[in-house]
BALOBA-1460 file (C-alpha; in Angstrom, 3 decimals):
// residues 306
<rec num="1" residu="m" x="16.286" y="-43.932" z="122.321"/>
<rec num="2" residu="i" x="18.137" y="-42.615" z="125.200"/>
<rec num="3" residu="s" x="19.810" y="-45.131" z="127.185"/>
<rec num="4" residu="f" x="19.023" y="-45.149" z="131.319"/>
<rec num="5" residu="l" x="23.282" y="-46.247" z="131.340"/>
<rec num="6" residu="t" x="23.936" y="-42.216" z="131.358"/>
<rec num="7" residu="l" x="25.609" y="-40.152" z="133.947"/>
<rec num="8" residu="a" x="23.239" y="-38.697" z="136.134"/>
<rec num="9" residu="l" x="21.321" y="-35.898" z="135.179"/>
<rec num="10" residu="f" x="22.792" y="-34.285" z="138.484"/>
<rec num="11" residu="a" x="25.695" y="-36.329" z="139.210"/>
<rec num="12" residu="l" x="28.228" y="-36.395" z="141.052"/>
<rec num="13" residu="p" x="31.773" y="-34.653" z="140.101"/>
<rec num="14" residu="q" x="32.828" y="-36.533" z="137.414"/>
<rec num="15" residu="e" x="35.886" y="-36.560" z="134.424"/>
<rec num="16" residu="p" x="34.118" y="-34.302" z="131.826"/>
<rec num="17" residu="i" x="32.521" y="-35.704" z="129.186"/>
<rec num="18" residu="d" x="31.848" y="-34.313" z="125.646"/>
<rec num="19" residu="e" x="28.009" y="-33.548" z="125.059"/>
<rec num="20" residu="p" x="28.330" y="-36.005" z="121.644"/>
<rec num="21" residu="t" x="29.470" y="-38.619" z="123.581"/>
<rec num="22" residu="r" x="25.943" y="-38.295" z="125.985"/>
<rec num="23" residu="l" x="23.771" y="-39.592" z="123.257"/>
<rec num="24" residu="k" x="25.162" y="-43.036" z="123.342"/>
<rec num="25" residu="p" x="25.509" y="-45.806" z="126.102"/>
<rec num="26" residu="l" x="28.517" y="-44.634" z="127.887"/>
<rec num="27" residu="i" x="28.670" y="-49.008" z="129.282"/>
<rec num="28" residu="p" x="29.974" y="-51.328" z="126.581"/>
<rec num="29" residu="p" x="28.631" y="-54.786" z="126.695"/>
<rec num="30" residu="p" x="31.017" y="-57.560" z="128.559"/>
<rec num="31" residu="a" x="33.732" y="-58.771" z="126.396"/>
<rec num="32" residu="q" x="32.331" y="-62.234" z="126.138"/>
<rec num="33" residu="t" x="29.003" y="-61.177" z="125.846"/>
<rec num="34" residu="e" x="27.845" y="-61.289" z="121.947"/>
<rec num="35" residu="p" x="24.464" y="-60.149" z="120.958"/>
<rec num="36" residu="s" x="21.254" y="-62.446" z="120.428"/>
<rec num="37" residu="p" x="19.494" y="-63.341" z="117.808"/>
<rec num="38" residu="k" x="16.743" y="-60.671" z="117.773"/>
<rec num="39" residu="g" x="13.345" y="-62.258" z="119.235"/>
<rec num="40" residu="p" x="9.864" y="-62.250" z="118.932"/>
<rec num="41" residu="d" x="8.317" y="-58.714" z="118.672"/>
<rec num="42" residu="k" x="7.639" y="-56.816" z="121.777"/>
<rec num="43" residu="t" x="4.112" y="-56.378" z="121.680"/>
<rec num="44" residu="t" x="3.020" y="-59.960" z="121.491"/>
<rec num="45" residu="a" x="0.556" y="-60.521" z="123.804"/>
<rec num="46" residu="k" x="1.270" y="-63.155" z="126.302"/>
<rec num="47" residu="p" x="-1.042" y="-65.103" z="129.188"/>
<rec num="48" residu="k" x="-1.637" y="-62.998" z="132.095"/>
<rec num="49" residu="t" x="0.820" y="-64.240" z="134.728"/>
<rec num="50" residu="p" x="-0.360" y="-64.480" z="138.407"/>
<rec num="51" residu="k" x="1.678" y="-61.813" z="140.314"/>
<rec num="52" residu="p" x="3.929" y="-63.589" z="143.312"/>
<rec num="53" residu="a" x="4.345" y="-60.781" z="146.113"/>
<rec num="54" residu="r" x="7.733" y="-58.807" z="145.834"/>
<rec num="55" residu="p" x="10.432" y="-59.246" z="147.668"/>
<rec num="56" residu="k" x="12.071" y="-56.479" z="149.924"/>
<rec num="57" residu="a" x="15.299" y="-54.774" z="148.356"/>
<rec num="58" residu="p" x="18.403" y="-55.989" z="149.661"/>
<rec num="59" residu="q" x="18.974" y="-52.702" z="151.653"/>
<rec num="60" residu="q" x="16.069" y="-51.863" z="154.122"/>
<rec num="61" residu="g" x="14.493" y="-48.653" z="153.361"/>
<rec num="62" residu="t" x="12.132" y="-47.498" z="150.410"/>
<rec num="63" residu="i" x="11.011" y="-49.479" z="147.325"/>
<rec num="64" residu="q" x="10.424" y="-46.391" z="144.719"/>
<rec num="65" residu="a" x="7.726" y="-48.223" z="142.587"/>
<rec num="66" residu="f" x="5.387" y="-45.651" z="143.271"/>
<rec num="67" residu="g" x="7.227" y="-42.461" z="143.365"/>
<rec num="68" residu="g" x="7.076" y="-42.710" z="147.050"/>
<rec num="69" residu="g" x="7.714" y="-45.756" z="148.149"/>
<rec num="70" residu="q" x="6.660" y="-48.334" z="150.340"/>
<rec num="71" residu="q" x="7.141" y="-47.983" z="154.179"/>
<rec num="72" residu="n" x="9.774" y="-50.687" z="156.095"/>
<rec num="73" residu="q" x="10.051" y="-50.382" z="159.659"/>
<rec num="74" residu="a" x="13.892" y="-51.125" z="159.867"/>
<rec num="75" residu="f" x="15.992" y="-48.349" z="158.375"/>
<rec num="76" residu="g" x="19.620" y="-49.434" z="158.340"/>
<rec num="77" residu="p" x="21.477" y="-52.148" z="156.407"/>
<rec num="78" residu="q" x="21.255" y="-55.344" z="156.281"/>
<rec num="79" residu="q" x="24.222" y="-57.183" z="157.506"/>
<rec num="80" residu="l" x="25.084" y="-60.079" z="154.986"/>
<rec num="81" residu="q" x="28.328" y="-62.668" z="155.552"/>
<rec num="82" residu="d" x="30.347" y="-61.923" z="153.506"/>
<rec num="83" residu="s" x="31.026" y="-64.805" z="150.628"/>
<rec num="84" residu="g" x="33.682" y="-63.136" z="148.805"/>
<rec num="85" residu="k" x="32.048" y="-62.685" z="145.733"/>
<rec num="86" residu="g" x="29.165" y="-60.578" z="144.632"/>
<rec num="87" residu="p" x="28.532" y="-57.005" z="145.900"/>
<rec num="88" residu="r" x="30.358" y="-56.085" z="148.950"/>
<rec num="89" residu="p" x="28.007" y="-56.494" z="152.200"/>
<rec num="90" residu="m" x="26.977" y="-53.305" z="153.897"/>
<rec num="91" residu="d" x="28.638" y="-52.505" z="157.364"/>
<rec num="92" residu="n" x="26.032" y="-52.883" z="159.929"/>
<rec num="93" residu="n" x="28.141" y="-50.565" z="162.356"/>
<rec num="94" residu="l" x="27.015" y="-47.414" z="160.278"/>
<rec num="95" residu="k" x="23.593" y="-45.842" z="161.614"/>
<rec num="96" residu="p" x="20.965" y="-44.065" z="158.787"/>
<rec num="97" residu="p" x="20.423" y="-40.202" z="158.973"/>
<rec num="98" residu="f" x="17.329" y="-40.861" z="160.226"/>
<rec num="99" residu="d" x="15.515" y="-43.573" z="162.178"/>
<rec num="100" residu="h" x="11.575" y="-42.968" z="161.077"/>
<rec num="101" residu="n" x="10.073" y="-43.185" z="157.093"/>
<rec num="102" residu="r" x="8.039" y="-39.591" z="156.981"/>
<rec num="103" residu="t" x="7.908" y="-37.276" z="154.361"/>
<rec num="104" residu="l" x="10.839" y="-34.729" z="154.474"/>
<rec num="105" residu="l" x="9.892" y="-33.151" z="151.424"/>
<rec num="106" residu="k" x="7.743" y="-32.798" z="148.400"/>
<rec num="107" residu="v" x="8.773" y="-32.118" z="145.054"/>
<rec num="108" residu="n" x="5.815" y="-30.882" z="142.543"/>
<rec num="109" residu="g" x="3.535" y="-32.979" z="145.217"/>
<rec num="110" residu="v" x="5.485" y="-36.011" z="145.091"/>
<rec num="111" residu="p" x="7.287" y="-36.954" z="148.723"/>
<rec num="112" residu="i" x="10.666" y="-38.004" z="148.849"/>
<rec num="113" residu="r" x="10.556" y="-39.722" z="152.330"/>
<rec num="114" residu="a" x="13.436" y="-40.506" z="154.995"/>
<rec num="115" residu="s" x="14.114" y="-44.297" z="153.998"/>
<rec num="116" residu="e" x="14.626" y="-43.067" z="150.228"/>
<rec num="117" residu="i" x="17.362" y="-40.947" z="151.836"/>
<rec num="118" residu="n" x="18.799" y="-43.197" z="153.866"/>
<rec num="119" residu="d" x="19.003" y="-45.985" z="151.266"/>
<rec num="120" residu="l" x="21.154" y="-43.615" z="149.472"/>
<rec num="121" residu="v" x="23.081" y="-41.950" z="152.102"/>
<rec num="122" residu="m" x="24.225" y="-45.653" z="153.349"/>
<rec num="123" residu="y" x="25.598" y="-46.724" z="149.496"/>
<rec num="124" residu="y" x="27.495" y="-43.621" z="149.451"/>
<rec num="125" residu="r" x="29.186" y="-44.536" z="152.647"/>
<rec num="126" residu="s" x="29.884" y="-47.966" z="151.268"/>
<rec num="127" residu="y" x="32.528" y="-47.223" z="149.070"/>
<rec num="128" residu="r" x="33.264" y="-43.397" z="149.231"/>
<rec num="129" residu="p" x="34.600" y="-41.262" z="152.265"/>
<rec num="130" residu="g" x="32.390" y="-37.753" z="152.859"/>
<rec num="131" residu="r" x="30.417" y="-35.237" z="154.876"/>
<rec num="132" residu="s" x="27.171" y="-36.414" z="156.258"/>
<rec num="133" residu="d" x="25.562" y="-33.198" z="155.331"/>
<rec num="134" residu="m" x="27.038" y="-33.160" z="151.855"/>
<rec num="135" residu="q" x="25.807" y="-36.820" z="151.375"/>
<rec num="136" residu="l" x="22.453" y="-36.206" z="152.567"/>
<rec num="137" residu="t" x="22.056" y="-33.092" z="149.965"/>
<rec num="138" residu="e" x="23.682" y="-35.505" z="147.046"/>
<rec num="139" residu="a" x="21.020" y="-38.030" z="148.007"/>
<rec num="140" residu="v" x="18.238" y="-35.212" z="147.669"/>
<rec num="141" residu="k" x="19.868" y="-34.356" z="144.721"/>
<rec num="142" residu="a" x="19.879" y="-37.481" z="142.817"/>
<rec num="143" residu="l" x="15.864" y="-38.120" z="143.625"/>
<rec num="144" residu="i" x="14.736" y="-34.525" z="142.453"/>
<rec num="145" residu="p" x="14.729" y="-35.592" z="138.906"/>
<rec num="146" residu="l" x="13.226" y="-38.948" z="139.478"/>
<rec num="147" residu="k" x="10.373" y="-37.476" z="141.620"/>
<rec num="148" residu="v" x="9.717" y="-34.518" z="138.700"/>
<rec num="149" residu="m" x="9.297" y="-37.102" z="135.892"/>
<rec num="150" residu="s" x="7.161" y="-39.159" z="138.197"/>
<rec num="151" residu="a" x="4.902" y="-35.961" z="138.188"/>
<rec num="152" residu="h" x="5.199" y="-34.889" z="135.237"/>
<rec num="153" residu="f" x="3.867" y="-38.574" z="133.597"/>
<rec num="154" residu="k" x="1.370" y="-39.256" z="136.772"/>
<rec num="155" residu="d" x="-0.763" y="-40.605" z="134.136"/>
<rec num="156" residu="d" x="1.491" y="-43.369" z="132.583"/>
<rec num="157" residu="l" x="2.292" y="-44.783" z="135.617"/>
<rec num="158" residu="p" x="-0.779" y="-47.212" z="136.547"/>
<rec num="159" residu="t" x="-0.253" y="-48.620" z="132.781"/>
<rec num="160" residu="m" x="3.650" y="-49.096" z="133.170"/>
<rec num="161" residu="i" x="2.930" y="-50.699" z="136.716"/>
<rec num="162" residu="d" x="0.941" y="-53.244" z="135.638"/>
<rec num="163" residu="q" x="3.291" y="-53.780" z="132.673"/>
<rec num="164" residu="v" x="6.649" y="-53.793" z="135.214"/>
<rec num="165" residu="d" x="4.718" y="-56.248" z="137.569"/>
<rec num="166" residu="d" x="3.421" y="-58.998" z="134.372"/>
<rec num="167" residu="a" x="7.036" y="-58.729" z="133.602"/>
<rec num="168" residu="y" x="8.285" y="-59.415" z="136.900"/>
<rec num="169" residu="a" x="5.892" y="-62.313" z="137.632"/>
<rec num="170" residu="a" x="6.907" y="-64.124" z="134.025"/>
<rec num="171" residu="i" x="10.200" y="-64.226" z="135.634"/>
<rec num="172" residu="v" x="9.486" y="-65.361" z="138.818"/>
<rec num="173" residu="g" x="7.485" y="-67.563" z="137.443"/>
<rec num="174" residu="g" x="10.316" y="-69.227" z="135.530"/>
<rec num="175" residu="e" x="9.724" y="-67.679" z="132.262"/>
<rec num="176" residu="d" x="13.022" y="-66.811" z="130.246"/>
<rec num="177" residu="f" x="14.567" y="-63.551" z="131.352"/>
<rec num="178" residu="k" x="16.087" y="-62.682" z="127.855"/>
<rec num="179" residu="a" x="12.407" y="-64.249" z="126.566"/>
<rec num="180" residu="v" x="10.914" y="-61.338" z="129.333"/>
<rec num="181" residu="a" x="13.062" y="-58.421" z="128.042"/>
<rec num="182" residu="i" x="12.325" y="-59.016" z="124.658"/>
<rec num="183" residu="r" x="8.504" y="-58.523" z="124.810"/>
<rec num="184" residu="y" x="8.703" y="-55.846" z="127.263"/>
<rec num="185" residu="s" x="12.066" y="-53.677" z="127.565"/>
<rec num="186" residu="q" x="12.149" y="-50.492" z="126.191"/>
<rec num="187" residu="d" x="16.089" y="-49.441" z="126.054"/>
<rec num="188" residu="s" x="16.609" y="-50.058" z="122.389"/>
<rec num="189" residu="e" x="20.582" y="-49.164" z="122.944"/>
<rec num="190" residu="a" x="20.769" y="-52.117" z="124.903"/>
<rec num="191" residu="p" x="23.623" y="-54.446" z="123.362"/>
<rec num="192" residu="t" x="22.334" y="-57.781" z="123.851"/>
<rec num="193" residu="d" x="18.306" y="-58.578" z="124.222"/>
<rec num="194" residu="d" x="18.755" y="-59.301" z="127.861"/>
<rec num="195" residu="g" x="19.861" y="-55.450" z="128.312"/>
<rec num="196" residu="r" x="23.585" y="-56.543" z="129.997"/>
<rec num="197" residu="y" x="26.183" y="-54.349" z="130.320"/>
<rec num="198" residu="t" x="29.075" y="-53.937" z="132.668"/>
<rec num="199" residu="f" x="29.893" y="-50.608" z="134.029"/>
<rec num="200" residu="a" x="31.638" y="-48.761" z="137.356"/>
<rec num="201" residu="r" x="29.450" y="-47.103" z="140.528"/>
<rec num="202" residu="e" x="28.112" y="-43.811" z="140.041"/>
<rec num="203" residu="r" x="27.803" y="-44.399" z="135.622"/>
<rec num="204" residu="a" x="24.179" y="-44.466" z="136.112"/>
<rec num="205" residu="v" x="21.323" y="-42.646" z="137.712"/>
<rec num="206" residu="q" x="19.741" y="-43.544" z="140.920"/>
<rec num="207" residu="p" x="18.549" y="-45.853" z="142.073"/>
<rec num="208" residu="f" x="19.607" y="-47.850" z="139.400"/>
<rec num="209" residu="d" x="23.838" y="-47.275" z="140.230"/>
<rec num="210" residu="r" x="22.358" y="-48.503" z="144.029"/>
<rec num="211" residu="y" x="20.578" y="-51.690" z="142.884"/>
<rec num="212" residu="s" x="23.647" y="-52.955" z="140.652"/>
<rec num="213" residu="f" x="26.067" y="-52.439" z="143.297"/>
<rec num="214" residu="t" x="24.219" y="-54.191" z="146.484"/>
<rec num="215" residu="l" x="21.894" y="-56.928" z="144.752"/>
<rec num="216" residu="p" x="23.483" y="-60.330" z="145.847"/>
<rec num="217" residu="l" x="24.248" y="-62.019" z="142.685"/>
<rec num="218" residu="n" x="21.238" y="-63.944" z="140.568"/>
<rec num="219" residu="q" x="18.808" y="-62.360" z="142.462"/>
<rec num="220" residu="l" x="15.781" y="-60.269" z="140.277"/>
<rec num="221" residu="s" x="15.426" y="-56.540" z="142.083"/>
<rec num="222" residu="p" x="11.977" y="-55.808" z="142.901"/>
<rec num="223" residu="p" x="10.488" y="-53.355" z="140.628"/>
<rec num="224" residu="f" x="11.995" y="-49.774" z="141.129"/>
<rec num="225" residu="l" x="11.705" y="-46.217" z="139.444"/>
<rec num="226" residu="t" x="14.390" y="-44.175" z="138.217"/>
<rec num="227" residu="v" x="14.108" y="-40.650" z="135.908"/>
<rec num="228" residu="y" x="13.301" y="-43.065" z="133.092"/>
<rec num="229" residu="g" x="10.763" y="-45.097" z="134.066"/>
<rec num="230" residu="f" x="10.378" y="-48.726" z="136.220"/>
<rec num="231" residu="h" x="13.408" y="-51.261" z="136.311"/>
<rec num="232" residu="l" x="13.997" y="-55.038" z="136.810"/>
<rec num="233" residu="v" x="17.801" y="-55.669" z="137.420"/>
<rec num="234" residu="e" x="19.797" y="-59.149" z="137.859"/>
<rec num="235" residu="v" x="23.443" y="-58.805" z="138.742"/>
<rec num="236" residu="l" x="25.387" y="-61.815" z="136.986"/>
<rec num="237" residu="d" x="28.807" y="-60.886" z="137.429"/>
<rec num="238" residu="y" x="30.655" y="-58.616" z="139.829"/>
<rec num="239" residu="e" x="34.602" y="-57.637" z="139.986"/>
<rec num="240" residu="r" x="35.714" y="-56.125" z="143.227"/>
<rec num="241" residu="g" x="38.599" y="-53.291" z="142.605"/>
<rec num="242" residu="q" x="41.326" y="-52.544" z="144.969"/>
<rec num="243" residu="m" x="39.067" y="-50.191" z="146.592"/>
<rec num="244" residu="p" x="35.014" y="-50.025" z="146.884"/>
<rec num="245" residu="a" x="34.836" y="-47.506" z="144.833"/>
<rec num="246" residu="d" x="36.907" y="-49.305" z="141.571"/>
<rec num="247" residu="d" x="34.409" y="-52.142" z="141.187"/>
<rec num="248" residu="k" x="32.432" y="-53.110" z="138.846"/>
<rec num="249" residu="s" x="29.366" y="-54.557" z="137.820"/>
<rec num="250" residu="t" x="27.821" y="-56.952" z="135.069"/>
<rec num="251" residu="m" x="24.099" y="-56.852" z="135.200"/>
<rec num="252" residu="r" x="21.131" y="-57.125" z="132.909"/>
<rec num="253" residu="h" x="17.741" y="-55.173" z="133.278"/>
<rec num="254" residu="i" x="14.298" y="-54.832" z="131.728"/>
<rec num="255" residu="l" x="12.820" y="-51.123" z="131.459"/>
<rec num="256" residu="i" x="9.339" y="-50.347" z="131.048"/>
<rec num="257" residu="m" x="9.763" y="-46.568" z="129.798"/>
<rec num="258" residu="y" x="7.371" y="-43.683" z="130.078"/>
<rec num="259" residu="p" x="5.244" y="-43.274" z="126.916"/>
<rec num="260" residu="g" x="5.817" y="-40.003" z="127.371"/>
<rec num="261" residu="m" x="9.294" y="-39.604" z="127.137"/>
<rec num="262" residu="i" x="9.336" y="-41.761" z="124.541"/>
<rec num="263" residu="a" x="7.013" y="-39.473" z="122.401"/>
<rec num="264" residu="l" x="9.201" y="-36.439" z="123.472"/>
<rec num="265" residu="e" x="12.297" y="-38.735" z="122.189"/>
<rec num="266" residu="k" x="9.898" y="-39.156" z="118.536"/>
<rec num="267" residu="e" x="9.449" y="-35.356" z="118.174"/>
<rec num="268" residu="g" x="13.431" y="-34.815" z="117.904"/>
<rec num="269" residu="k" x="13.579" y="-33.362" z="121.560"/>
<rec num="270" residu="d" x="16.796" y="-33.474" z="124.045"/>
<rec num="271" residu="v" x="15.549" y="-35.481" z="126.694"/>
<rec num="272" residu="r" x="18.114" y="-34.841" z="129.148"/>
<rec num="273" residu="k" x="17.790" y="-30.944" z="128.183"/>
<rec num="274" residu="w" x="14.213" y="-31.057" z="128.674"/>
<rec num="275" residu="i" x="14.283" y="-32.983" z="131.953"/>
<rec num="276" residu="k" x="16.594" y="-30.359" z="133.490"/>
<rec num="277" residu="e" x="14.370" y="-27.871" z="132.275"/>
<rec num="278" residu="q" x="11.549" y="-29.245" z="134.021"/>
<rec num="279" residu="v" x="13.878" y="-29.551" z="137.031"/>
<rec num="280" residu="k" x="14.416" y="-25.459" z="137.320"/>
<rec num="281" residu="l" x="10.356" y="-25.079" z="137.487"/>
<rec num="282" residu="a" x="9.755" y="-27.747" z="139.594"/>
<rec num="283" residu="k" x="8.277" y="-26.408" z="143.123"/>
<rec num="284" residu="f" x="9.749" y="-27.739" z="146.646"/>
<rec num="285" residu="e" x="7.657" y="-28.075" z="149.875"/>
<rec num="286" residu="v" x="9.204" y="-28.463" z="153.165"/>
<rec num="287" residu="l" x="7.233" y="-30.454" z="155.423"/>
<rec num="288" residu="e" x="9.736" y="-30.662" z="158.436"/>
<rec num="289" residu="a" x="11.646" y="-28.017" z="160.405"/>
<rec num="290" residu="g" x="15.690" y="-27.626" z="159.670"/>
<rec num="291" residu="m" x="15.087" y="-29.909" z="156.441"/>
<rec num="292" residu="e" x="15.209" y="-26.640" z="154.094"/>
<rec num="293" residu="n" x="18.820" y="-27.365" z="154.030"/>
<rec num="294" residu="l" x="18.187" y="-30.807" z="151.985"/>
<rec num="295" residu="v" x="17.060" y="-28.872" z="148.765"/>
<rec num="296" residu="p" x="20.281" y="-28.358" z="146.589"/>
<rec num="297" residu="a" x="21.545" y="-24.757" z="146.993"/>
<rec num="298" residu="a" x="20.774" y="-24.452" z="143.433"/>
<rec num="299" residu="n" x="17.126" y="-25.284" z="143.446"/>
<rec num="300" residu="r" x="16.120" y="-23.520" z="146.969"/>
<rec num="301" residu="k" x="14.503" y="-20.470" z="145.172"/>
<rec num="302" residu="q" x="11.967" y="-22.988" z="144.007"/>
<rec num="303" residu="i" x="10.755" y="-23.719" z="147.741"/>
<rec num="304" residu="v" x="7.036" y="-22.357" z="148.153"/>
<rec num="305" residu="r" x="6.901" y="-20.792" z="151.347"/>
<rec num="306" residu="d" x="3.854" y="-19.867" z="153.405"/>
């Protein structure tokens, strides 16, 4: 099974990594953590638990649970008092690029909303400098594979949403995280039964990376979507480096992976290569004037023009 904790498919510049390395998780488990004994079969049935309301994400903006997000009314980061522990609070003095949540682009019919771009741009600004136009393009670039997969596997989404909602409800209802992960999670390369990893920034796909470096300690994330499927994340420990870019997060997670993607793996397909091919075939619609430049240069020939 491919690990979600791999360099993003369209990542920012990093040191080159040999392709064989990509077939294994790049993130080792924390040194103090040992794999726990195997638990019950993940397919074991469980009683239905009432589904509690999902909390808002720690940074205002889009919760990407349905490929298009849920609109919030505030579009800036929350100003949190810095306790000196856990992820660094966002700078409330920085204004996000957009003050609305309109759909700016569509990728194979799936919207990219302004608040989704805001979330990633504000996250990038929190730990590394850069030109605003470049950060906007990088945010869109990070979202494109997610949108392409949510369009391709749209028929899988309803069942996956039910599964991740059940897992979320079980944890919020007091069930042990590890027990829920054993029953639901499909990250077969996780080094521990509760899906625990320690890693640096930009070593995971978005928005998994963002949640892992912005969630308060011991707070469960709402369900959110990446290129591989739905996740629940909880940050357990956080190591602040000399600079924000040097921080490391220790988290655990549950992955509800696209069944169609699992099937492709069983057929022996290189899923990373296949996803890149699907992105090259994607069609882009620009819904607002001036937003064409948000589409990465490599994909601009794929813009559908009237």
